[in-house]
Backbone as a ProteinNet text record, in pm:
[ID]
protein_1_A
[PRIMARY]
MQNQMVLDLSLRSQPTLDNFVIGRNMELVHVLRGMLAAKPRERFVYIWGNPGSGRSHLLKAMVDGFRQEQLSASYFRCEPNGEFGSGHEQLDALAVDDVERLSRNGQIALFNLYNQMREGRGLLLVSGDMPPAQLRLREDLVTRLGWGLVFQVHGLNDEEKTQALKTHAMNRGFELPHDVAGYLLSRGRRDMPSLLAMLDALDTYSLQTKRPVTVPLLREIMEPRPYSGGG
[TERTIARY]
15609.3	15549.2	15506.3	15518.8	15469	15541.4	15676.2	15750.3	15711.2	15681.2	15638.4	15502.4	15413.4	15281.8	15294.7	15383.9	15407.1	15452.1	15544.9	15595.8	15485.5	15406.1	15299	15200.8	15167.1	15073.1	15133.2	15261.5	15324.7	15333.8	15349.9	15365.3	15235.8	15125.4	14997.6	14963.9	15057.1	15028.2	14990.3	14893.1	14839.6	14933.1	14972	15054.9	14980.6	15045.4	14990.7	15101.7	15063	15164.7	15244.7	15182.3	15251.1	15361.5	15342.1	15448.3	15539	15528.1	15622.4	15743.9	15862.3	15984.3	16020	16011.1	16015.1	16150.7	16258.7	16390.9	16398.9	16432.1	16446.6	16318.5	16206.1	16078.9	15983.6	16040.7	15961.4	15859.3	15901.3	15809.5	15696	15727.8	15625	15522.3	15566.5	15473.4	15390.1	15450	15375.2	15261.2	15289.2	15186.3	15075.3	15112.5	15013.8	14926.4	14986.3	14905.8	14808.9	14852.4	14763.8	14645.8	14666.9	14557.7	14457.1	14506.1	14415.8	14339.7	14399.9	14337.3	14248	14213.8	14127.4	14192.1	14325.2	14398	14494.5	14440.5	14530.8	14594.8	14725.6	14793.8	14766.5	14743.2	14730.2	14643.7	14558.2	14471.2	14537.4	14653.2	14722.2	14867.9	14908.7	15044.8	15103.6	15223.9	15295.8	15421.9	15442.8	15562.7	15638	15770.8	15850.5	15970.6	16018.7	16134.4	16164.2	16274.8	16316.6	16226	16221.3	16145.8	16192.8	16098.7	16131.3	16148.9	16131.7	16149.4	16030.2	15916.4	15799.4	15683.8	15690	15582.8	15448.6	15446.8	15321.6	15270.4	15361.7	15323.9	15248.5	15301	15238.7	15101.7	15089.8	14960.8	14855.2	14891.9	14796.9	14760.7	14858.9	14833.1	14735.1	14748.5	14658.5	14516.5	14501.2	14368	14302.7	14379.6	14325.8	14290	14374	14347.4	14220.9	14199.7	14077.3	13954.1	13963.6	13849.5	13815.6	13917	13890.8	13819.9	13834.8	13764.7	13628.3	13583.8	13452.7	13445.2	13558.1	13563.1	13580.7	13532	13547.3	13684.9	13759.5	13896.3	13929.7	14016	14051.8	14198.4	14259	14398.4	14398	14472.2	14477.6	14623	14663.6	14799.8	14798.6	14876.5	14875.8	14942.1	14884.1	14938.4	14937	15036.5	15043.9	14917.8	14853.7	14734	14607.3	14618.7	14503.4	14412	14287.5	14189.8	14178.8	14186.5	14180.2	14041.9	13938.5	13804.3	13740.6	13622	13547.4	13488.3	13430.7	13367.9	13461.7	13591	13687.7	13660.6	13597	13572.3	13474.2	13403.6	13308.7	13374.6	13499.6	13568.9	13616.2	13631	13694.4	13845.4	13902.2	14047	14078.6	14178	14224.4	14376.3	14432.8	14577.5	14611.8	14695.6	14735.6	14883.8	14915.1	15052	15116.2	15247.9	15325.1	15268.9	15252.8	15188.7	15266.3	15396.2	15476.9	15434.3	15354.7	15310.5	15177.3	15117.5	14986.8	14991.4	14888.3	14873.4	14835.3	14833.9	14796.2	14654.7	14563	14425.5	14417.1	14497.9	14499.8	14550	14647.1	14699.7	14592.4	14516.1	14407.2	14303.4	14271.8	14171.4	14218.2	14345.7	14396.9	14402.5	14438	14439.3	14299	14199.8	14061.2	14015	14053.8	14014.9	14076.7	14203.2	14269.8	14191.1	14151	14076.2	13941.6	13873.9	13744.8	13759.9	13862.8	13882.4	13925.9	14002	14047	13928.5	13829.6	13710.6	13608.5	13623.3	13526.1	13585.9	13597	13646.7	13738	13780	13859.8	14008.9	14081.6	14226.8	14286.8	14395.8	14461.5	14607.9	14646.8	14786.6	14838.5	14950.8	15006.7	15152.5	15197.2	15338	15398.1	15528.1	15601.7	15746.2	15822.1	15959.8	16059.3	16009.3	16096.5	16016.2	16083.2	16010.5	15917.3	15811	15714.5	15778.5	15871.7	15930.5	16007.2	16045.5	16122.3	16036	15906.8	15817.6	15794.4	15794.2	15767.4	15617	15543.3	15397.8	15355.2	15224.4	15171	15216.9	15255.7	15306.8	15203.2	15074.8	14973.1	14951	14962.9	14950.1	15069.8	15188.9	15310.3	15299.6	15246.5	15228.6	15134.4	15024	14928.2	14992.3	15067.4	15128.3	15226.9	15284.5	15378.9	15315.2	15183.3	15115.1	15100.6	15086	15067.9	15202.1	15198.1	15321.6	15392.7	15524	15605.2	15711.1	15717.3	15814.4	15888.9	16017.3	16091.7	16082.5	16053	16052.9	16193.8	16261.5	16399.9	16402.6	16458.5	16475.6	16580.4	16578.4	16674.1	16803.4	16916.5	17041.7	17053.8	17156.7	17168.3	17181.5	17252.3	17267.3	17132.4	17053.3	16921.1	16827.1	16837.2	16754.9	16790.2	16919.9	16963	16908.8	16918.8	16868.4	16717.2	16646.9	16501.9	16462.9	16537.2	16509.5	16534.7	16642.2	16673.4	16568.5	16522.4	16417.6	16288	16254.4	16132.2	16140.5	16257.9	16276.3	16262.6	16320.6	16312	16166.7	16088.3	15946.9	15869.2	15918.8	15856.1	15909.5	16009.2	16056.4	16178.3	16255.9	16379	16487.9	16611.7	16726.8	16771	16786.4	16825.6	16977.3	17041.9	17187.8	17228.1	17343.8	17387.7	17408.9	17458.3	17482.5	17352.4	17246.2	17115.3	17060.9	17074.1	17029	17106.5	17236.6	17318.1	17279.7	17250.5	17209.7	17076.2	16985.8	16854.1	16865.3	16950.9	16968.2	17036.9	17125.8	17203.5	17132.7	17037	16975.9	16827.3	16760.7	16616.2	16578.7	16449	16399.6	16433.4	16472.9	16532.2	16436.1	16309.9	16215.3	16172	16144.7	16118.7	15995.4	15883.3	15770.3	15807	15884.6	15925.3	16024	16116.9	16213.8	16145.1	16051	15980.8	15891	15829.2	15745.5	15830	15947.7	16036.9	16082.8	16108.6	16150.6	16037.9	15914.3	15800	15788.2	15807.3	15798.6	15909.7	16028.7	16141	16111.3	16056.2	16020.4	15916.4	15814.2	15709.2	15766.5	15850.9	15910.3	16002.5	16073.5	16160.3	16078.9	15964.5	15878.9	15817.4	15778.6	15717.2	15815.4	15938.8	16039.1	16119.6	16096.9	16169.5	16321.1	16360.7	16502.8	16538.2	16660.7	16699.3	16706.9	16699.4	16708.6	16854.4	16882.8	17017.7	17011.3	17127.7	17132.7	17080.6	17119.1	17063.5	16911.4	16853.8	16708.2	16646	16706.7	16656.3	16667.9	16777.6	16799	16688.5	16636.8	16533	16404.4	16370.4	16246.7	16271.4	16396.8	16426.7	16459	16518.4	16557.2	16506.8	16372	16316.8	16357.9	16389.8	16427.9	16305.2	16319	16204.7	16162.8	16032.7	15979.5	16017	16076.8	16128.2	16033.1	15922.7	15826.6	15865.1	15792.6	15820.8	15752.3	15795.2	15743.8	15620.2
15226.2	15112.4	15147.3	15275.8	15316.9	15244.9	15231.5	15164.9	15018.3	14951.9	14812.7	14800	14896.5	14895.6	14910.1	14998.2	15016	14884.7	14816	14689.9	14585.1	14574	14474.6	14495.3	14620.7	14649.3	14613	14641	14613.4	14465.1	14384.6	14241	14172.1	14246.8	14187.1	14197.9	14242.7	14263.1	14131.1	14137.9	14019.9	13976.4	13848.3	13801.7	13814.4	13869.7	13878.8	13843.4	13820.1	13797.1	13923.9	14039.4	14165.5	14191.9	14148.2	14173.1	14051.9	13953.5	13841.2	13880.8	13871.2	13905.2	13787.4	13808	13697.7	13628.7	13703	13640.5	13547.1	13420.5	13321	13240.7	13294	13222.2	13281.9	13340	13409	13316.2	13197.9	13106.5	13063.6	13031.8	12990.5	13101	13222	13332.3	13358.5	13342.9	13360.7	13258.6	13134.1	13030.1	13061.8	13104	13135.1	13253.4	13353.9	13467.6	13422.8	13330.8	13278.6	13204.9	13134.2	13064.2	13163.3	13272.5	13375.2	13445.9	13453.1	13521.8	13428.4	13312.4	13213.4	13159.3	13155.9	13097.1	12990.3	12890.8	12792.5	12700.6	12687.3	12586.1	12448.1	12446.9	12320	12341.7	12244.7	12257.2	12207.8	12144.1	12088.3	12134.3	12202.8	12254.9	12217	12165.4	12131.9	12217.9	12285.8	12367	12318.9	12322.5	12277.5	12368.9	12371.6	12454.3	12451	12510.9	12515.2	12606.6	12589.2	12682.2	12825.9	12917.6	13057.4	13093.2	12996.3	13024	13097.9	13097.3	13169.6	13081.1	12952.5	12860.3	12901.8	12925.1	12962	13096.3	13189	13319.8	13302.8	13220.4	13202.5	13136.8	13035.1	12967.2	13060.5	13136.1	13230.1	13341	13384.4	13487.8	13437.7	13312.7	13256.8	13245.2	13200.9	13190.6	13328.5	13428	13564.1	13613.7	13581.2	13623.5	13561.2	13433	13366.2	13427.8	13457.1	13515.5	13653.3	13728.4	13859.4	13845.4	13729.9	13702.2	13638	13645.5	13591.9	13440.1	13373.1	13227.6	13171.7	13050.9	12987.8	12924.2	12960.3	12910	12898.7	12803.5	12780.6	12742.1	12783.4	12749.6	12651.3	12541.2	12438.9	12407.7	12426.9	12393.4	12258.9	12165.7	12029.4	12022.8	11943.6	11916.5	11765.1	11711	11565.1	11504.8	11575.8	11523.4	11596.1	11676.7	11752.1	11669.3	11714.5	11648.5	11725.7	11654.9	11720.3	11778.3	11718.7	11771.8	11724.5	11776.7	11735.6	11858.1	11837.9	11946.5	12023.4	11988	12061.6	12043.8	11932.9	11907.7	12007.7	12082.4	12181.6	12316.7	12330.4	12457.7	12480.5	12607.2	12640.9	12619.7	12640.4	12624	12589	12502.4	12463.7	12467.1	12527.7	12531.1	12448.7	12348.8	12259.1	12279.7	12331.8	12368.7	12260.9	12241.7	12147.8	12005.9	11955.6	11824.8	11712.1	11731.6	11626.3	11598.3	11687.7	11671.6	11596.3	11559.1	11494.2	11360.1	11334.4	11203.9	11098.9	10974.2	10865.3	10886.9	10920.8	10945.4	11068.6	11169.4	11288.8	11260.9	11173.4	11135.4	11064.8	10977.6	10908.8	11009.5	11106	11206.9	11293	11331.8	11414.6	11334.5	11207.4	11120.7	11112.4	11089.7	11080.5	11214.5	11323.2	11455.3	11482.9	11446.5	11466.9	11397.6	11274.1	11199.4	11263.2	11311.9	11378.2	11505.4	11584	11710.2	11685	11579.5	11548	11511.4	11443	11404.8	11518	11613.7	11722.8	11855.7	11945.6	12080.1	12123.2	12246.4	12302.4	12294.2	12381.2	12388	12345.1	12272.2	12224.6	12266.4	12341.7	12382	12319.4	12250.8	12180.3	12220.8	12235.2	12265.5	12161.3	12138.9	12048.1	12093	12021.6	12061.3	11991.3	11907.2	11837.8	11795.5	11751.3	11708.7	11591.8	11574	11467.4	11330.6	11292.3	11158.2	11133.6	11240.2	11225.3	11235	11260.8	11270.9	11133.2	11128.6	11003.1	10992.3	10979.4	10969.8	10845.1	10818.6	10705.3	10715.6	10604.3	10604.6	10654.6	10618.6	10662.1	10813	10871.6	11016.9	11086.4	11034	11090.6	11092.9	10985.4	10978.6	11088.8	11108.3	11212.4	11350.5	11376.9	11509.4	11539.1	11434.4	11454.4	11462.5	11442.3	11445.6	11587.5	11683.7	11821	11889.7	12022.1	12099.3	12098.7	12086	12084.7	12194.2	12280	12389.5	12391.8	12420.6	12451.9	12601.8	12638.9	12779.8	12813.3	12897.8	12932.6	13051.5	13030.7	13141.8	13239.9	13360.2	13462.3	13449.1	13472.4	13481	13620.7	13643	13770	13889.1	13870.5	13980	14015.8	13913.8	13938.5	14000.4	13955.6	14013.9	14161	14191.1	14329.8	14418	14370.1	14448	14464.3	14359.2	14366.7	14468	14470.4	14566	14709.3	14728.7	14863.1	14909.2	14817.7	14852.6	14886.3	14808	14833.9	14970	15000.9	15130.1	15244.6	15227	15330.7	15355.2	15246.4	15260.2	15333.3	15327.3	15399.3	15541.8	15575.5	15713.3	15742.3	15641.5	15669.3	15573	15612.1	15529.4	15448.9	15319.1	15231	15218.2	15267.6	15253.6	15106.2	15077.3	14937.9	14876.9	14957.1	14901.4	14869.3	14944.1	14915.2	14783.8	14765.9	14640.1	14522	14538.4	14431.7	14397.9	14500.5	14477.9	14404.9	14445.3	14381.8	14234.3	14203.3	14064.3	13979.7	14040.1	13964	13948.9	14037.1	14035.2	14000	14014.1	13992.9	13857.8	13832.3	13714	13728.8	13619.8	13628.5	13601.9	13564.8	13547.1	13684.6	13694.1	13823.9	13894.6	13827.7	13900.7	13970.8	13903.6	13964.5	14078.5	14059.3	14164.5	14289.7	14270.5	14384.7	14452.5	14373.1	14431.6	14514.6	14465	14539.8	14668.8	14661.5	14781	14884.2	14838.7	14930.3	14996.1	14915.2	14968.7	15071.5	15043.2	15135.8	15267.9	15261.6	15383.2	15464.5	15397.1	15465.9	15530	15456.5	15507.6	15625.7	15618.4	15729.4	15856	15839.8	15956	16010.7	15921.2	15963.8	16040.4	15993.2	16054.6	16163.4	16177.6	16276.5	16256.3	16128.2	16092.1	16008.1	16019.7	15944.2	15794.3	15717.5	15572.2	15534.2	15486.4	15446.6	15316.4	15257	15134.9	15160.1	15269.6	15293.2	15304.3	15365	15375.6	15237.5	15158	15022.6	14941.3	14960.1	14885.3	14916.6	15037.2	15076.2	14996.3	14960.6	14885.2	14734.4	14693.7	14550.6	14503.3	14594	14558.8	14664.5	14675.2	14779.6	14758.4	14869.6	14862.3	14836.8	14756.1	14733.2	14859	14870.5	14986.7	14980.6	15086.3	15086.1	15153	15202.7	15266.6	15411.8	15476.5	15616.9	15660.5	15775.5	15822.1	15903.5
9491.8	9423.8	9280.9	9245.3	9113.9	9001.4	9013.7	8907.1	8894.7	9007.4	9001.3	8935	8958.4	8896.1	8745.2	8702.4	8558.7	8497.1	8564.8	8512.6	8506.9	8612.7	8616.1	8501.6	8473.8	8365.5	8230.2	8212.6	8084.1	8056.2	8160.9	8141.4	8100.8	8099.6	8065.3	7916.8	7835.8	7694.7	7628.6	7539	7471.7	7358.7	7354.4	7243.1	7110.1	7010	6875.1	6776	6651.2	6548.7	6522.7	6544.3	6519.1	6620.8	6747.4	6844.4	6866.3	6777.1	6777.5	6693.9	6752.3	6678.8	6588.3	6457.9	6361.8	6355.1	6347.9	6337.6	6218.3	6245.2	6138.3	6117	6158.2	6150.2	6045.7	5942	5840.8	5774.8	5733.1	5663.5	5754.6	5879.6	5975	5995	6019	6042.2	5917.6	5799.2	5673.6	5665	5701	5698.5	5799.2	5919	6021.5	5980.3	5920.3	5872.5	5763.4	5680	5576.7	5635.4	5744.4	5810.9	5867.6	5925	5978.2	5867	5749.3	5636.7	5555.3	5615.2	5549.1	5422.2	5421.4	5308.5	5361.9	5431.7	5492.9	5390.7	5400	5319.4	5378.4	5507.1	5577.3	5700.4	5733.6	5849	5976.5	5962.7	6078.2	6076.4	6183	6191.4	6327.6	6324.2	6447.5	6452.7	6566.4	6583.2	6706.5	6699	6812.4	6830.2	6953.1	6984.2	7132.9	7169.2	7308.6	7390.7	7522.3	7607.5	7584	7573.7	7549.7	7403.8	7314	7171	7111.1	7179.7	7129.9	7089.3	7121	7082.8	7142.3	7273.2	7339.3	7288.4	7265.3	7211.7	7080.3	6991.4	6860.4	6870.9	6955.6	6969.2	7028	7131.2	7191.1	7092.3	7013.7	6913.3	6808.4	6768	6668.2	6721.7	6845.2	6905.3	6911.6	6954.8	6959.9	6820.7	6722	6584.9	6529.4	6554.4	6508.5	6574.4	6702.7	6773.1	6718.5	6677.7	6617	6483.5	6420.4	6294.2	6319.9	6446.2	6486.2	6469.4	6486.3	6479.9	6621.6	6641.6	6772.5	6780.4	6882.9	6897.6	7045.2	7077.5	7217.2	7228.2	7340.4	7371.3	7487.2	7471.3	7575.1	7604.9	7730.4	7771.8	7841.2	7792	7844.1	7981.1	8068	8200.1	8221.6	8292.4	8311.3	8371.4	8462.4	8527.8	8483.3	8378.8	8331.7	8242.5	8233.2	8146.5	8015.7	7905.2	7774.2	7746.3	7804.9	7786.3	7657.2	7630.6	7511.1	7443.7	7325.6	7252.1	7162.5	7163.8	7081.4	6932.5	6896.1	6754.1	6694.3	6779.4	6732.2	6704.3	6742.2	6727.5	6584	6549.2	6421.4	6429.1	6548.4	6564.7	6709.3	6724.9	6857.8	6859.1	6964.6	6983.7	7106.5	7089.4	7197.6	7225.9	7344.5	7380	7467.8	7450.9	7533.4	7525.1	7404.4	7384	7450.9	7471.9	7534.6	7678.8	7736.6	7875	7886.8	7776.2	7780	7852.7	7932.1	7996.7	7892.6	7934.4	7843	7789.2	7879.6	7836.2	7746.2	7777.9	7694.8	7554.7	7544.3	7412.6	7329.1	7393.9	7323.8	7275.9	7363.9	7329.3	7212.3	7211.8	7102.2	6972.5	6979.7	6861.5	6801.1	6885.2	6836.2	6779.3	6845.6	6797	6660.2	6644.5	6516.3	6404.4	6428.8	6328	6299.1	6403.6	6385.5	6303.5	6335.1	6263.8	6120.3	6099.5	5963.4	5874.7	5933.2	5857.6	5851.3	5940.1	5946.1	5906.1	6005.8	5976.4	6090.2	6085.1	6192.4	6166.9	6236.3	6226.7	6360.1	6355.6	6476.8	6474.8	6577.5	6592.8	6721.6	6711.4	6827.1	6842.9	6968	6992.6	7084.4	7069.3	7154.7	7166.7	7249.7	7273.4	7181.2	7090.3	6996.5	6874	6765.5	6645.7	6677.4	6597.8	6626	6647.2	6561.9	6568.7	6697.5	6768.8	6891.6	7017.4	7001.3	7116.1	7178	7308.2	7379.1	7405.7	7297.3	7302.2	7225.1	7225.2	7147.8	7002.6	6946	6809.4	6710.1	6731.5	6635.4	6642.8	6763.5	6776.7	6713.9	6737.7	6678.3	6526.2	6469.7	6324.4	6276.7	6347	6308.9	6314.7	6419.1	6434.8	6322.8	6264.1	6154.7	6018.6	6010.5	5881.3	5825.8	5912.4	5866.1	5845.1	5842.1	5831.3	5966.1	5963.2	6084.9	6073.8	6174.9	6175.8	6308.9	6301	6422.8	6447.5	6570.9	6609.6	6657.3	6582.5	6613.9	6710	6827.1	6919.5	6868.6	6921.5	6880	6960.2	6893.7	6967.9	7029	7109.6	7181.8	7087.4	6977.3	6881.2	6819.3	6785.4	6727.6	6830.8	6955.5	7061	7083.2	7083.2	7101.2	6989.5	6866.1	6752.9	6762.1	6803.7	6817.9	6925.3	7035.7	7142.8	7095.6	7022	6972.5	6871.1	6786.2	6689.3	6761.2	6861.9	6939.1	7008.3	7064.4	7130.2	7029.8	6912.8	6809	6768.8	6759.2	6724.6	6834	6955.7	7067.1	7080.9	6999.8	6997.4	7081.4	7118.9	7192.3	7148.4	7175.1	7138.8	7260.1	7241	7350.8	7354.1	7459.4	7468.5	7473	7416.8	7408	7545.6	7641.6	7774.4	7846.3	7816	7876.9	7820.8	7690	7628.6	7686.3	7702	7758.1	7900.6	7980.9	8120.3	8124.6	8038.5	8034	7997	7900.8	7858.4	7965.7	8041.4	8139.2	8273.2	8303.5	8436	8435	8321.3	8317.8	8260.8	8253.1	8183.4	8036.4	7971.6	7838.8	7724.1	7752.5	7642.9	7592.3	7463.5	7402.3	7457.7	7484.7	7542.5	7673	7759.5	7886.1	7862.8	7769.2	7739.8	7684.7	7592.7	7534.2	7636.7	7724	7829	7924.7	7959.1	8045.9	7978	7848.2	7774.6	7771.4	7752	7755.6	7893	7997.8	8133.7	8158.4	8106.2	8120.8	8051.7	7931.4	7858.3	7935.3	7984.9	8060.7	8186.3	8258.1	8381.4	8351.8	8239.1	8198.4	8174.2	8107.8	8081.2	8209.8	8298.6	8424.4	8512.1	8517.3	8605.2	8535.1	8402	8321.8	8333.7	8330.1	8336.9	8214.5	8166.5	8046.1	8074.6	7967.2	7977.8	8001.1	8120.3	8159.1	8238.1	8261.8	8342.9	8484.2	8552.3	8686.1	8686.8	8583.7	8576.9	8558.2	8471.7	8451.2	8579.1	8652.2	8775.8	8878	8874.4	8970.3	8951.8	8827.1	8807.3	8806.8	8782.1	8785.8	8926.8	9006.4	9141.7	9239.8	9250.7	9337.9	9482.6	9548.4	9689.7	9775.8	9879.8	9968.6	10039.9	10061.9	10130.4	10277.3	10328.5	10466.1	10565.2	10513.7	10604.1	10630.3	10713.8	10742.2	10870.4	10919.5	11046.7	11032.7
[MASK]
+++++++++++++++++++++++++++++++++++++++++++++++++++++++++++++++++++++++++++++++++++++++++++++++++++++++++++++++++++++++++++++++++++++++++++++++++++++++++++++++++++++++++++++++++++++++++++++++++++++++++++++++++++++++++++++++++++++++

């Protein structure tokens, strides 16, 4: 079970802007870093992209970054039957993830919050699965979401993911064989946080077992054999 424990620990890494693989999202990350550095170009930012593109990673990273600056910040993931809650207008920053899932009441609450924050203070970051104009939400909320900066989060293609994995491995002090990267992309979860966590686990397991990084070694932690017991 040792290899599974290594993997479980690695998957708990906290999303940050530093461990987000930028790819074609240079301008977006530059804007987000400016917001953390108290140099916001805009107090309202909407980001959209396909599942696994890194939207949630960025929102969670921003909340963590604000908290490190001793600011009040909260992350809220929308659910169809969830309650949006109250008191968000008192925050320095709020990140609202998966806005397309908001209930009717939640949409009203976010619309009112947007107006309160616009007249007051605070930063609002919202993510969705499509551009504001294509969201099937209240028209007045859609209009508000389009008032600020809008960015598409571009996911990485396989070539970019492979290069990112090899760069990450090099930073950890080992060379990632191309066949290992290919196996990881074809058999594992394909979002970058999961891929990087698996690579970290592979490196740790390689050091523990004193065996080189190979496909068979990777297979051992991705497809652990069931425990058969013993006498």
